[in-house]
N, C-alpha and C positions, 0 to 999 in steps of 0.2 A: 507218452514217453515210453521208451523201452523198459519193460519190467525188469526189476533187479532180481538176482538169485535169492533163494530162500523162500520160505512160506509154502503154502499149498499151491500146486500147479493147477492151472486151468485146463479143462479138457482140450485136447488137440495141441498142447504145447509140451515142451520138454527142455531139459538142460543136459549139458555134458559136463561131467566132473571126472577128476582122476589125478594122476601124479606123473610127473616127468622125471625120469631117473637116468643116470649113466649106466649103459648096458654092461660095462665091465665091473664097476665097483658097487653099483646099486645106490650110489649117493644121489641126493636130489639135485636137480638142475634149476636153480631160481632164475627167473627172467626169460625162460623159454617162451616162444610165441606159438600160440595155437590159433590158426586162422581158418575161418569158414569162407571158402571161395564163392559159393553161391550168394552169400549175404554180404561179402566184402567187409567182414568184421572179425575182430580177434580179441584175445585175452592173453595175459601173460601169467606165468606161474609164480607163485609166492616163494618166500625164502625156503620153505620146506618142500618145494617142487609141486605143490598141489595147485589145482586150478578149478574154477567153476565158471562156465559160460553164462551169459545172459539167456533168458528164456527165448526159445525160438519156436516157430511153428513146426509141428511134428512132421518128420520126413527124413529122406536120405540126404546127407551132406558130405561133400568132399572136404576132409579136414587135413591140413598140412601143419606139421609140428617141426619147428626149426630152432636151432641153437648154435651160436657161433662156434666153429670148430668141430661140429658134429654133422653127420649126414642127416638130411631132412627125411621125414617119414610122412607118407600120405596114405590115408585110408578113407574109404567111403563107409560112413557110420549111420545106421538108422537111429534117429533120436526120437524116442517116444516116451513121454514122461521123464523121469530122472534116470539117466544112463551114466554108468561109470565105466571109464576106459582109461587104462594106464598106458603110457608110451615109454619105451626104453630106447634110448638113442646111442649110437656108436660113433666114436670119433671118426671123422671122415678123412680118408686118404684122397679120394677123388669123389666129388659130388656126382651121384648117379641118379638121384631121385629129384623130382620137381613137378610143378604143375604149370600147364600152358593154357592159354586162351586163344592162341593164334591158329587159324585154320579149323577151328571147331566151334560149336555153338554154345557149349558150356565148358567150364573148367575140366581139364582131363590130365591124368598123369602122362608125363612126357613119354614114358615107355610104351604107352598104348597108341601113340600117334604113328601111323605108317609112314609119314613124311619126316624127313630130318628137320628138327627144330632145335636151335641153340639158344640157351638162356644166358644172358649177360646181366649180372646184378650190379648194383651201385658200387659195392666194394671193388668189383673188377674194374669199373670205369675210373674210380679214384686212383687206382694203381697204374693207370695208363696215361702217358703224356701224348696229347694230341691237340690240334687247333680247332677241331669241331667233332661232332658226334660220329659222322660217317667215317671220318678218318680213324677214330678210335675203333669202330667196328671192323674196319678193314685190317686192323692190326691184331684183332682178337678172335675173329670168326672165320674158320676155314671156308673157302669158296666165296667169300665176300671181298670185293675190291671197291675202289672209288675212282670215279672220273673227277679229276680236280682241275680247278682254274684258280690257282693260288691257295693260300692257307685257309681262307674263309669259305670257299665254295667247294663242296664235295657232293657228288651224287652217287647213291648206292648202285653197285653192280653185283648181281647174284648169278653165279654160274654163267657169266658172259652176257647177261641181259640187264639193261639199265634204262634210264630215262622213264618213259611212260610204261615200261614193261615191268616195273617194280612198284608196288603200292606201299606207301609209308602211312601207317596208322598212328595217330597220336591221341592218347586219352580216349580211345574207343571209337574214333572216327577217322576216316582216311583224310590225310593232309592234302589240300588242294591249293597249289600255287601255280607257277608257270613251269611245269616239269619238262616241257618240250625244249626249253632253251639250254644251250651249251653252258651258258654262264649263270644259270639259275640253280641254286642249291636248295636245301630244305630249310624251312623257317622254324626250327626247333632249338630251344636253348638247351645245350648239353648239360649244364650244371643242374638243371631241375629234374633230369632223368633219374628215376629210381630203379628202372628195370627195362630191359629190351629183350624181345623174343624175335628171332630171325628164322623164318620158315623158308626153306629152299625148295623151289619147284612150283608148278602152277597151282594157284589158289583161287581160281575164278569161282569155284563153288560157293565160297563164302563172301568174296569181295567183288565179284563181277568183273567188268572190263579192267584191263591193265595189270592184273596180278599174274602175269605169265611167268615171270622169273622168280617171283616169291614175294614175301611180305616182311617189312621191318615194322614191328609193333612196339611203339615207344609208350611207356607208362611213366607219367611224372608225379603220380600220387599213390602212396601206400597208406591206408588208414592206420592211425595209431590204435593200439589195443585199448579196449574199454577202460575208462578211468585214468587215462594217462595223457600227458602232453609232451611233445617233443620239440626241441629246438636244434637246428642244424646250421652250422656256419662252415663254409668251405672257402679257402683262399688258395690261389695258384700263382706261380711265377715261372716263366720260361726264359732262358738266357739268350737264345738265338735272336728272337724278335722282341725281346723284353715284354712278352705277353704278361699281363697282370689281370687277374680276375677275382671276383668275390661273389659269393652266393649266400643267402640266408633264408631260412624258412622256419615257420612255426606251425605245428598242427596238433590236434588233440581230438579226443572222443570222450564224451560224458553223457550218460543216459540216452545213448543212441544218436546224439547230435555230434557230428564230426565236422571239423573245419581245417582249412589249410591256407596259408598265405606265404608267398615267396617273391623274391626279387633277385636280380643278378646284374652284374656289369662285367664286360670283358673288353679289353683294348690291347692292340699290338701294333708295333712299328713295322717297318719293312724287314723281312727276313733276309738272311744272307747265306751264301755258299761259296765254296773255294773258287769257282770260275767266274761268277757274276758279281761277287761282292754283295752289297745290299741291293735287293731287287726293288727298284723304284715302284711305289704305289701298290705294294702288296699289303699295305696296312689296312686295318679295319677296327671297328668297335661296335659292340652290341649292347643293347639294354633290353631287359625282359622283366615282366612282373605278371603275377597271376594269383588265383586263389580258388577256393572251393568251399561250398557249404552243403551239408547233406544230413539226412536223417535215416536211421535204420530202425525198423520195428519188426515185430513178428510177421507182419504182412510182406516184408521185403525192404527195399531201400529206394531213396530218391536223392540224386546229387546234381547240383548245378556248379559247373566250373567255368572259368574264363582265363585266358592268357593273352598277352600282347607282346609280340616280338618286334623290335626295332633295330634293323641292321644298317650300318654304313660300311660299304665295301669298296676299296679301291680296285681298279681294273688295270692289270699289267698289260701294256702294249708291247714292251720290249724294244722300243726304238732307241738306238744308241748313236753316239758320235762316231763318224767313220774312222777318224784318226786315233782316238783314245779308247773307244769302246765304252765310254761312260754313258750312263742312262740319260735320256733327254726328257724334259718335261715341257708341257704346253703352258706358255705364259704370255698373255696379252696378244694372242694370235701368232706367236712365234715360238720356236723351240730353243730352249737353253739347257745347259747341263745342270742336272739335279745336284744339289749341295747336301752336305752332311745334315744341315738343319731340316731339309726336306725329308730325309730318311727317318729322322727321329720323331716326326709328327705322327700322331695317331689318327687325326682327322684326314681322310683321303683327299687327294687332289683330283682334278679331272684327268681322265674320265673315271667316274665312280657311279655306284648305284645305291639307292636307299630302298630297303624293303620293309614294309610294315605289314604284319600279319596278326589280325585280331581273330580270336576263336572262342566260342562259347559252346558248351556241350551240356545238355540236360539228359541225364542217364537214369533210367528207372527199371526196377525189377519188382514184380508184384506176384505174390503167391496166390494161385487160384486152386485151392484145395491141394491136391498132390502135384498139380502142374504149376508152371511159372511163365509169366508173360514179361518179356523184356522189351522196352520201348526207349529209343534214343533219338534225339533230334539235335542237330548242331548247325551253327551259323559261322561262316568264315568270310573275312574280308581281307583279301590280299592286294596290296598296292605296291607295284614295282616301278620305281622311277629310275631312269638311266640318264645321267648328266654327261654331256660332252664338252662343249665350249663354255657354257654358262653354268656357274655353280648354283644359280637360283632357279633357272628355268630348265626343266627336264626335256630332253629330246624325245624320249619315249616314256609313256606312262600307261601301264596296263592296270586296269581296275577290275579285279575279279571278285565276284560275290558268289558264294555257294551255300545252299541249304542241303544238308544231308539228313537222311531219315532211315530208321531201321526198326522193324517190329518182328520179334521172334517169339514163338510159342515153344516152350520146353515141356515135352510130355513126360510124365512120371515113368520111371523104369518099370517095364513089364516083361517078365520072362526073360530077363537079361538083355532086353532091347531098350536102348535109349534113343528116342526119336525127337526131332525138332523140325520146324518149318517156319519160314519167314519171308518177309519182303524188305528189300533194301534198295536205296537209290539216291539220287540227288537232282537238284535243279541248280543251274549255273548260268550266270551272265558275265560277259567280259566286254569292257568298253575301252577304247583308246582315248586318252585325254591329253595327248600331246601331238606334236607335228608329225613325228615318225610313226608309221603304222606298218608293222611287219605282218600282222594277222588281222582279219576283219573283226568288227564287233559281232558277237554271236550270243545265242542262248542255247542251252542244252538241257534235256530232261532224260534222266536214267530211271528205269525201274526193272527190278528183277525179283523173281521168286524162286525159292529153293526148298528141297526136302533133304534132310541129312539123318542118317541112322547109324547106330553103333551096337554091335553085339559082342558081348564078352562072356566067355565060358572057359573056366580053368586057365589054361596057358595061352589061349588064343583070343585075339580081338580083331573083328572084321568091321570096317566102317566105310561109308561112301554115301553118295547122293547125286542128285540131279538139280540143275538150275537152268532157267530160261531168262534171258535179258533182252531188253530193247532200249536202244539209245537213239533219241531224236535230236538232230542238230539243225538249227536254223541260223544260217549265216546271213547277216544283215548288210544292206548297202552301206558302204563305208567310203567317205570322201577324203581325198587328199587335196586340201584347200577347197577348190571349187570343182575339181574333177573327180569322177568316180574311180577309186582305186580297186575296190572289191565289189563285184556284183553279187546279188543275193542268190542263195541256193539253199535247198534242204536235203538232208540225207537221213535215212533210217538204217540202223545196224542191229540185226537180231541174231542171237547166238544161243546155242545149247551147249552147256558145259557140265562136267561131272567128274567124279573120281570113285575109285574103289581101291581099298588098301587092306593089308594084313599085317598084324604084329603078332609074333609067336615067340613066347618065352620057352625055349627048348630046355633050359635049366635056370637055376637061380642066377647063374653067371652069364648066360648067353641069351640074346634076343635077336631074332631075325625080323627084317621088315621088307615089305614090298608094296609098291603103290603105282597105280596107273591113273593118269589124270589128263583131262582135256581142258585147256585154258584158251582165252581169247583176248584180243585187244582191238577196240575200234580205233581207226586212225585219229590222231589229234588234229587240232585246227591248223597247226603249222604245216602238217603234211598234206592236208586237204586244200589249203587256200593261201599259204604264205606268198608274199609278193614284195620282196625287198632285199637290200644288202644286209648280210649277216655280219655284225660287227666282230672283229677279231679274226675273220677268215677272208680269204680271197674269193668269195663266191656270192652270187646273187641267187636266192632260192625262190622257186616257183612251185606252188602246190599242185596237187592232182585231185580234182573232184571225183575221179572214178576209182579211187582206191577202195579195196575191200578190207574186211576185218582180217587181222592176223589170227590164225588158229594154231594151237600147239597140241601135240600128243606126246606126253613124256612118261617114261617108265623109270622108276627108282627102285634100287635094291640096296639093302644095307645089313650090317651085322654089328651088334654091340657085345663086347666081351669084357667082363670085370672080374679079375681074379685077385688073389692076395698080392701078386707081384706086378701084374700088367693090366692096363686098361686099354682096350682097342675100340675105336669107332671108325668104321669104314663104310662108304657109300659110293655107288656108281649110278650114272644117269645117262639116258639117251633121249634127246628132245628133237622132234621133227616139227618145224614151223612152216606152215604154208602161208603164202602172201607176206613174207617178211619184208618190211618197208625199209628202204634205203634211198639215198639220192645218187644220181648219176648225171653226167653232162648232157645238156639239151642240144640236140642237133637242129641246125637251121634248114631252110629249104634247099640249100646247096649241098647238104650232107656234111657240113663242117660244124665245129663247135660254135655255139652261140656266145656272143660277147655283148655286154651292155655298158654304156658310159655311166660313170659315177663321179661325183666330185673328187673322190680320192684316186681316181684312175679307172681304167677299164677292168671290168669284173667278168669272170666266166659265169655262165648261167647254168644252174643245176636244177633238175626237177626230180620229184620223188617217184619211185617205181617199186615194184614188188617181185619177189621170187621165192622159191622154196629154199629153206636152209636147214641144215642138220647140226646139232650141237651135242657133244658128248664129253664125258670126263668124270671126275669124282674127287673125293676128299678122303684122306686117311689120317687118323690121329692115334699115336701110340704113346702112352704114358707109362714109363717104367718106374715103379716105386718098390724096390726090393725090400721085403720084410727080413729082418726087423728094422731096417733103415727107412722107416716110413716117412721120415722127415725129408728124404731125398727124392727128387723127381727129375727124370730125364724125359722130356716131352718132345715129340717130333710130329710135325703136321705137314702133309703134302697135299697141295691142291692143283688141279689141272683142268683146263677147258679147251676144247678144240671145236671150231665152228667153220663150216664151209657151205657155200651155195652149191646147188646141184649142177650149175653150169658156170662157165667163166663170165665175169662181168668186168669189163675194162682190163682184161688180161690176167685176172686173178679170181680164184674161187673163195678166197678168204672173206669172212664176215667182219665188219668193222667193230672197233671198241671191245676187243676180246683181251682180257688180262693175260699176262704171261704166267707160266707155271711158277710155283713158289714152294720152297722148303724152309720151314722155320723149326729150329731146334733150340730148346731152352733147358738149361740146367739150373734147378732151383732147390734151395734148402729152406725148410720151415722149422723155426726153433721157438722154444719157450711158449708153448700153447697155454700154459697155466701160470705164467710168470706173475709175480705180484706187482711190480712196478713197470717192467718192460715185458711185453708179451706179444705173441704172434709175430715175431721177428722173421723177416724173409730176406733172402739174398738171391739174385738171379743174374745169369749171363745168357744172352740170346744171340743166336746166329740167324740172320734173315737173308736167305739167298733167293734172288729173283732170276729165273732163267731168261735167256734171250727170247724175245718174241720176233721170230723171223717169219711168222705167218700173218703179216699185216695186210690190211686192205689197201693195197698200193694203187688201186684204180683212181684216176682223176686227181692224183696227188693228195689223196685224203689222209693217208698215214704213211709212215716210214717204219722200217724195222727198228727194233730197240735192242741194244746190247744188254748182257747180263750185268748184275751188280750184287755186291755182298755187303750187308750192313751188320755192324756189331753194336748191340745194345746191352744195357745192364740196369739193374734196379735194386734198391734197398728200401725197406720200410718196417714200421713197427707201430704198436699201440702203447701209449702211456696210460697206466691204470693206477687207481688208488682205491684201496678197500674193496677190491674185486670189481670195480666199475671202470669202464673205459672213459678216460678224460678226453683224449684226442688221438688221432692217428696221423702219422707223417710218412710220406713216400717221396723218394728221390729217384728219378729215372734219367738215364743217359741214352740218347738216341744218336745213331750214326757216330759212334765214338771215334772212328778213324777219319772222320770228315771227308767221306767219299763224295765226289761230285757225280751225280747220277740223274737220269731222267726216267721216271716211271712211264711205262707205255701208255697209260691212260691220263697222263699229265698234258692238258691242252696247251700249257705254256711252252711245251716242246716245239710248237709250230709258230711261235712268234718270230720276229724278224731275225735275220742273220747278223751276228756281231762281226762286222768286217775287220775289226782289229784282231780277232782271233780265228775267224773262219767258222766258228761254231754257230749252229742255228738254235734259236730258242733260248729259253730260260731253264735253269736246272732246279731240282728240288732242294729242300732245306738241308743245310749242312749240320754240323755238330750242334746238339741242343740238349741242355739239361733242364729238367722240369721238377719243381717242388710243389707238393700239395699238402695242405694241412686241413684235416677234416675234424670238426668238433661236434659230436652228436651228444646231446643232453636229453635226459628223460626225467619226467616228474610225475608223481601221482597227484590226481586232482579229485 
């Protein structure tokens, strides 16, 4: 077991002791968290502000000290025998310090990262009203948008790149579902999320194929401080679709043994807006449970975690009665008008999909003298069933199994150099288990090796590295009843990627950043070999076995300025992507558009092709907090992305699925930071203006231009405390207060059927919505 503090220290071990105080008054801060990132363990300060860590193996550790309402402090400390280190914290106006693990091989201060990384904590998510995690991130992270297909399905888009061009990491391993599908979201329970890191820009150096646009790193577990146990209960209700959800978890750490168990449920009826009324079959419900068991010793740590997500999601087709405009439902082979009772159900009607995603991760870190060896292996089983006419028999059933692996050696810091090397990859198989087969059965093997190094001296940090990857795809013969629908083929994709970046602290207030990186993405199976009608669209897709890997070369530049009155974060990027994959109409032998017969009518045939694309843009955030009115914040965020092919395709140069420019302005007041019964009260009013997107990919009727719209949002929340301890927090948010009927440019429901009664095409986004969340965090000593 982990040795306890006190007594004579063994050779090669040490402890960290000290006191946490308020920087202005010198008063102790009880309950502050002192966290060792390399060991993933922590301790909390006592009533007099003092703390003593458990014994650890001698070496350098990145230590982060945090306390609610105060700015975090991070320092790298050499622990050899008994070391005393006091920390003085200042009340935070804007949080500027933090530690990231995304895009690096070991925990690093966010200011030292040359690439833009945004940290979203659980408290931020609790204060946000959304229907899924990616929807929440699109509201809080500049440069992040979401491709949506109803309230339950959202796919992340970072600086104009989405689908397989963004890697989602969950609990240390990349999430593997069917990312290629328009109607496929991510299988992560948002209630269990404790922290999210969003890296913008190519990250193939650390993650291999697919991380061209960036990485969304989701962490659902934060270990409790040594000798404590926590219980957290969260409940939520939203008025628009009567969404109700509940989440509960219990975790603790004692003598180096830590555990965690959680479960959640969320259900929603059909949402509504001013033009459509209630949108039939936009209902859904999710169930999730998971847990973790681990041990931390002086040698390192070992943790085994598991999660199981079960989603039932209705699919909106948008078919309506010609005369009345009322939504139609399929019933016994015929279409009838949907009733009020149909809208109020949580269980989806046909068509719907059920997604089950089981994941287990075994994560290990072992001290080898001054070095550290990290080894992780994960298993994922993703089952996606799509139901059409029969609620019991799926028309499509994708059965995806993935084994991920990663081994990394972290070398000890020498002469200000921190270097690491490793091998990562995965083995994957996919089988079709139902009648409809859009992609073939296949197996895939990925392996990649990298070297990463970082040099820090005074105000400057330089980091970068190289990586080589090889992906082998073996597409198997796949039958459609008795006929061969997909013939066999094999492909190998090899790529070299890398990056080099600089972070320079010109002063205590100003930091400049620059990064040059090369990323890549191997074509996915749908792009290589799809052969079938794509539901929800008027197209028949045909893959292209001859596609090459996409490669990107991106340059990033940014500045961070933090003064007494103003905080500024600004970044610009330019991204050149060769062999960008898209689909275009297939021509027949006569040189005209190909058409194929389908039970639902004739469909245009599309095939995948490639061309060079250029993307550029940036984000700017300005937070004005005039002293001495530190409680007042006026925050403005502007994000913009432009993307073009180097030649016209179907009469346009515009790249598909590019979000519109956006300007968000929020006026917020924070009050009663040290209130006895009511504390950390906040009030906010937000203006969310989305510019018109007139640069749509109009070729082949893929997209249409989208008009601008302006949303007005507001929020209020506070903590209820007793005897200095938080009992619970409550937040109330109002979204789209003026009940604007709008269509986001990346909303796929925009392209459903025309409502002949009104002449409007497609379905509109959610109308006015109020959300209430109550979060009860409890902590006990054990």
